N, C-alpha and C positions, 0 to 999 in steps of 0.2 A: 832631608836632617833640617836639623835647624840649624844653620849656622853659628854658633857663639859667638856676639857680640865684643859680648867682657866677660872681665869673673871682678866686681864689685863689692869691699867688706863690709855688713851687715852693720858694724860699728863705727869706722870713718868715714866712707862712703870710700875708699881710694879703689881706682879702679886699675886694672891689666888685663893682661893680655893674656888669652889660654894659654899660648903655652914658657907665659910667665914666673908662674907659679901654680906647683900642683895641688897641693893643700886648702894652705888659710893664709891671712894677710903675717908678710912677713912682721909692718907694721908693731900689729894688736898683738900678734901673737896668736894660739890654741880662741878664745876666745872673738875674733876676727873670723870669722864664717864669711864664709865665701857662697857671694847669689851669679848662678848662674842665669848667666841672659844676652839676650835673643836681640830683633833686631821687630819690632812687634807690625812698628807702621808696615814695615815690605811683608812680613806675616798676615795681616792683615790684609793685602790687597791679593798675596800667594790662596791664602785654604780657603775650603767652601767647609763650614761645620755641619751639613746637610753627608758634603759627598762622605761622613764617617759611616754613613748608613749598610756602605759597599766595605769597611774595613775587617774582617779579622776580630772577636770579639776577647782580644785581652790588651795587656796596655800596650801593645807594638799596633796597636789602630792608633794610637798620637804618635808614632814613630818623624812625623813633619812638625811636634815642638821636641823631642826627643834630641838627646845630640850625639850623635849614629849617622858616619855615612850611612851613606842609601841601599849600599852592597855589604857591607859590617857584620856580619854572625850575629846571631839573637840562642837565649839559651831555647830547647823544643819545653823546657816546659808553659806550661799553659799558664801563665801568671795572669792574675788584674782580673776585672769584668767582671766580679762577682756582684753578686745579687745586692738591690736595695732593695727591700722588703716592705713593703708601708703596712702598716698595725695600728690596728682603730683602738685594740684594747691599750695597747703600749701608749698612744694619743690619748683616753679614759684615765688614767694612769699615771703619767703626767700631770693631768689637764690642760691638755696643751690641742691648739685644734686638730692638728695632724702627726702623723711619728714614724718616724722610718728606722730601719737598722741599717745599717749597710756591714755587710760578713763575710770581712774577709780573711773571714778564720778558713774560708773557702779555697784557699791558696794552696800549692801544691805542699809547701812543708806549713800548712799550714798558719801563715802572719801573714801582717800588711808587712814585714819586713821585705821579704819578696823581692818583692817593687821592688825597693834599694838592689838588691844583691842582682838581680836578675841587670838593671842598669847597670853594678861594678860589675858585674863578670862581664857584660857583651863590651863596654870598656876596655878591658884588662886582652880578650880575646882580640878585640880591636888594635892594642899595644904592641902585640904579642909577650904579654908579661906569662913568668908562669908560677910566679907561687903569692896567691892572695891571702889574706889573717885579716883578720878580727878578734876586738873583743866584745863579749856580750854575757847578757845575761842567762840567756839561753835563745832568742826566736831569730835574730840577725843570725846569732850564727850559723843556729841549722836552716835557716835561708840560703845563708853562703856556700856552707856544706853540703849544698842537697841539688844549690843548681851548682857550683863546680862540679859537681858528679857529673853531672847532666852534661856537661862539654871534655869532661877529663880535668881538669884545675885540678892545682894541687892545693889542697885550703891547710890554715893553720889558724885553730883558734885558743883565741885565750877566753877558759871561765872561772868564774870565783870556784872552788871545789866546792861552796853552797849549795848550785842552781841544782833545781830540780832531776834528777835522776832520771825520769822520766826525756826533761830534756838532753842530758844530755848521753844519754845515751844512744839515744838521735842523731847526731854527731857521729858517735863513733859509727851508725850503719850507713851512714854514708864514704865513710872511708877517711875522713879530717884529722888529720894526727891535732888529738884536745889535749890542750896544756892546762893542770888545774892549776889553776892561781890560788892557795893559802890566802886571800887577803881579800878587797873588798872587788867593787866593777871598776870602782875609781884605778883604785892601786891596775887591773890586770890592763885596763884602757893602756896606762899610762908605756906600760911596759909590754904592748903590743906595738903600739906607735913605735917610740927605739930601735922594739929590735925590727919592727921594718926599717928603719933608717939606717938600724949597722947588716940585716940583713940584703937590703936592696929591695922590698917585696916593696908588693902594693896594700895600700893597707884602709882595711873600710870601711874605719873607725868613721860608726858619727858622730857630726859634727867638724873631722876632718876632714872630709872627702866630703866634698860638695856636690858629686854625682848622686849620691848618694834622695837628698835634696830631687830631685829631678824623679828618680823614681819612682819618689812615693808620695810628690805631688798628681799624677795619676789617679790617687781618690777618687778628692777632686775634683779630675776628670770627668770619673766616671758619677762619680753623686749628679751632678750636672746636664751630664746629655742624660742620662735617665729616670730626670722629674726637670726630660723635656727643657732644660733651658732656663724651668720655674724652679730656680733654689730656693733651699730651707731658708728659715730666715736663722735659725742656730743651727750651728755642726755644733757635738760636743765628741769632742776627741780623750783618749785622757796620755798622758806624759810621765813621758820622767826624762830622760835629756832633750828633747822637745824638739825632736827631729821632724815625726811625725807633723804635731801638726804645725808648722814650718812645713814644710812640703805640703800638709794642704792652706795653707792662709796661697803658695806661692803658682799652684795650679787656679788656684779661684780669679787671684791676682790678675792672671795669667789669658786668664777669659776673658775676663773684664778690659780688658786690654785692648782685647779682640775683638769685640763686640757681642762677644759672642754669649754672655750674664746679661743680669741688666747692673745686678748689683753684684757686693761681699758680701757673703755669709758672717756672723756673731759667731767667731768662733771662741769655746768654753771648755779652755783647758784645768781636764782632771789628775789630783795629785790625791797619793795618799802621805796622810796627817803625818807618817812618820820620813817622810821622802815626797816635804815639801818644799825644798828653797823654791821655785819659781812661785807659787802663792806666792810665800812672805815675800822675794823684789816687788810682785806686781802689786799688794796693796802698800809698802812702803816706798815705793814712788822709785826704786832703787837698779838704777842700768846696768848692760850684762858685767860687764868688766868691774866690778863694783861688791858681786855676790860673794858672798863667804860660805864654805863647802857647809854640808847638815850632816852630821852623825844619818846616815837612810838606814835602815829600818822600816820593812813591810815584806807581807807574805805577797805582795801581787811581786813579784821580782821581775816582773816584765817592765816597771816601773817605778826604780828603784837608782837611785842615781844620785851623791852623794855633792854633787855636780853639774850640774847639768849642761854637757856637750855641746847642745849645739840650741841653748840659752840668748841668747841675740837674736836668732830666727823665730822661738815661741814666745819672749814679751811681747816681739815685733807684730808677730800673730794676735793676738789677742791686743795689744791698747791700738792697732791702726783700724782693726775692726772693731772698737770699741766692745770686746768683750771680756774676759773676764776668768779668772784663775779660782775654782776652790779647790779642798780638800774634803775627804771621807776617812776615814776611819778603816782599818785594817778588818771588823769587827762588820762597818758597809757595807765592803765590799765583795765578805764571802758570804752575805747576804740577800748583792745582788746575784750574784750566779744562777740559782734558783727563782728567784722573781724575773729574770729576762723569761729566760727559759722557758718558764710560766703562761709568762705572756704572750711573746713572737716565735718557741719555735730554738733560738738560736742558743748552743750550748756558748756557752765565752770562760775563757779561762780569767780567773781573778783578776791583772788587768786592766783586760776587754769590759768585764763586766764593773770593772768600777764609774764606767759612764752612765750607767742607770742608775748608782744613789751620784754618778757629780751632776746627773739633772735634777735627780728630784730634790737633790739640794738648791741649787740652781730654782729651784722656781720657788720654794720653801723663803728664797733671800731675792726675789725678785728679780733678778736675774733674766729669765725666762716666763713671760706674760703668758696666761691663757690663749688669747688671738696667734697666739705663736706656731709655726713648720718647723720640726726641728729634726734631726737627724743622728742617730746615732753611731757616731763608728768604732765599731766592735770588731778588733786588732787583731784578737786569736785565735784558737778552737778551746771548747774545756781539758778536750782531753794530751792538750800540753804540764792540766798539774791535777791532774785523777784526785789526788791528794783534796788538795782545797775544796774538789769542788765533795767530795765525800765527809764532808768537818761542814759544809752545811745542808745538811738534808735529813734526818731521820732514816734508822737501820728501814729492812722490808722486817716484815710483819711474815715468822716464821709458820710453817703449816704445817698437817701429819696432811699425806693424802689421797683425805678422801672429803667430799660432799660435805656432810656435815661439817668439819673440822675450817672446809671455809667460809660455810654459812657464820659459824660461828667468827671468825676472824673477821668477814665483813660487817657484823655485823657490835661486834667490840667498837671496830677502826671508827 
């Protein structure tokens, strides 16, 4: 395992020992999300990136860079090492030199959130925790429910009652206790944290628990390894709470500290226009501690957040890599579902398809240049929200069961 050197606040820079705080910086409050940091100079001398070829093809191949003891139990589900597809047609459509899709919808519960939940479940097992809880619009909840079920942990979920029915059903199938909160995600988030503090449960909430980043950063490790350590110029990530883009940034930053990559890609965060607090903060040079909540509303429920909980890491990710935040409308997001699928064969839920619409916007705004090599991080499978997919396409052609009817339909079509 990588021995934790310190926990450092992303806002004020205060340093804490691993057993000194559990969740966030006491001085800054919840905005003061913590970085889990290691002795990178020591790791540089101890680790060999080429040795990864002999490891399992899932996220635990990077165990030497993760905060778990060597003997600690991890969930048995195969999380991570999802495919990175190169797509010439996608590159042509975007007008860039080269393009890839990282399909994290192939994780066990069909989203990137499995990475964070696998880490949290492993940490819970290591610490003898009996109950783990999270607030979610669906994907983080499904991930925690599925990973928890794989090891027999009790899981309690706080989810907005307006979440897609398919996502709620997934939680119930896994046997989680599901509390449908008659309010927004942000209200459910605070209620979950308060309940965890009251009941003594382990809280997985994004931004609250710094170890979610440690799971999500493995997506960046994989992009680097799968591109033979010659990382793309740009990585495009959909953003709600900001935890994924923060994790991706930390992953690339750590590889750079180790000397395994020569540069960190520019990170472009994509938000829905109706949930674009980070876009506004980036455009107006607002610091994370000064951000105010917005009234979030978008079809892309997975990236709906009034006040992004990992906003400090998200803003840092974009600012330090000289990237950008862009906003796209719900209509652009819905249109991106079939556009991305027809170019790459990857079926994405609305929040994940948003990266294609965002990449288009970034190209139009000269944030992505024609000579750039671009990777789109697809965070969730389209089967998560079939209703939105249905809205994005026309109906099939009804025909009578005979050849003449088929020929006529094909001719008319």
